[in-house]
N, C-alpha and C positions, 0 to 999 in steps of 0.2 A: 504494500500500500504506500509506504513512504517513497519508494522509487517512482511510482506512478505520479504522485503529487509533485515530486521534484522535476520529472520530465515535463509535466504540464507547466510548471513555473518557468522552466527554461524556454519553452516554446512561447510563452506569453511575454517574456522579457526580451527575447531575441527572435521575433517572428521572421518567417521567410518573406522575402520581398522581391517581386519581379523586377522592379526598377533597379535595385542594387545588383541583382543577378545579371542583368544586361550590361550595366556599367562595368561590373567586375570582369565579365568576360571580355569586353572591349579593352579594358586596361591590361588584362593578361595577354591579349593578342599583340598589343603595341609595346609593352614594357616588360622588364625583368624585375623580380623582387630584389630589393636591396635592404640589407639589415639596417634597421633604424634605431633599435634599442634592444634591451634584453627580451622584451615580450612583444615586439612589433617589427614590421617590415614595410618599407615604402614601395608602392607600386604606382609609378607615375606621380600624380599629384595627391594621392591618397595614402595615408598610413593605415595599415591593416593590423588588427590585433591578432597575434599568432599563438598566444598561450591558451590554456584551458581547452585543449583539443577535444572536439566532440560536442561541445555545447556553446562556447562563447567565442571561439576563434573564427577568423575570416569576416569579422564585422568591421565597418569603417571606424577607426579610432581617432583619426584627425582628418576631416571633421568627424565628430562622434555621432553615430546614429546606431541605435540598438536594433539592427536588422541583420539578417544573414542571407547568403545566397542559397539557391536550391542545392540539393544533395549532389547532383552530378557536377555542378560547378565547384562545390566544396571539394570533391575528390580531385578534380582537375587542379585546383589551387594547391592542395596538399602535395601533389606530385610535382607541380611546377616550382613551388617554393624550395623543395628538396633539390631539384635540378639546378635552379638559379643560384642558390646559396652555397652549394657544394662544388661549384666549378671554380 
């Protein structure tokens, strides 16, 4: 029961957003991730939160909006950030 409530809380605090999903995909097509801080990375003009994998990462940190991309975009971003930062 606790995990279900926690999952619903995360979904309400970081809802999926189609506009952010499109923008995030466009940014990934045009830019590479650059390490910005211990818990964030820059992608073009946006800083993305990279900590808290699975529930709070990949939301815009600067400027801050509590929205997340769709799952397929999320998976693409996780793969791309590994490739970009490990080169």
